N, C-alpha and C positions, 0 to 999 in steps of 0.2 A: 509623464510629468511627475517628478517626485518633489515633495515638500521637505524643507529642512525642519529640524526640531524647533528652531526659532520661529519659523513661519507658523508652525502648528500652535505653538504657545501663544503667539500674537493673535491668531484667529480665535482661539479659545477665550483669551482675555477680552477681545473686542466683542465677542458674542455675549460674554458675561456682563459686560458693562452696558452695551447698547442694544444688542440683540437685533440689529438691522438685518434685512434679508440678504444683503451682499455677504456679510461675514458668516451668516448661517449657511448660505449656499457654499461658500468657500470650505467650510468644515465638512459639508457633504462631499465635496470633491476630494478633500484630503482623505476621507475614510473610504472612498470608492475606488481609488486608484493608487498605484505605487506600492510602497512598502508598508502602508498602514491600513490595508484593506480590512474593513469590518462592515459588512453590509447592514447590520442592524444599526450601528452608529451612523452610517451614511444615510440610511433611510430616515432616521430620526431627524438629522440636521436638514435634509431636503424637505421633510414634512414641515418643519418649523419655518424654513425659508418660504415654502409655498404658501403657508398660512399668512405670511407677511407680504405676499404679492409677487413672488418670483415665478415667472412662467417657466424659466429654465429649470428651476428646482422641481416644478410639477412634472416636467418631462423626465428628468433624471429619476425621480421617485417612482414613476410608472415603470421605467426600464428596470430599476432595481427590483421592484416588486415581482417582476416576471422571473427573477432568479432566486426568489426567497420562498420559504415555506410560509404557510398561514400563521404558524406559531411565531416565526421570526418577525413577520410584519406586525403582529399583535404586540410583541415585545417592544419593537421600535416605536409604535404608536403610544404605548404605555410610558416609555421613557420620555417621549416628547411632551406628553401631558404633565408628567412629573417635573420636567425642566421648567415648563411654563408656570406651574403652581408654586414652585420653590424659588425660581430665579426671577421670573418676569411676569408679573400679574397682568 
């Protein structure tokens, strides 16, 4: 499943405005598959979605963590905390 640039931009905008778990989860999917693979970004978005109650995001985050170094996981967690502190209190 590949996402268009338009879908990616829409998901980012929706997460910025509302930050609901569905859009955060979608961003995790966008960065974990297709042409946009970035495991740190994917983990960050899944982490944020999981924190807002998404069980699917919790599972995806766990699966990604198995493929990542501890440093990469720490970076993803740091970015999630920064996103929360800057964008959504």
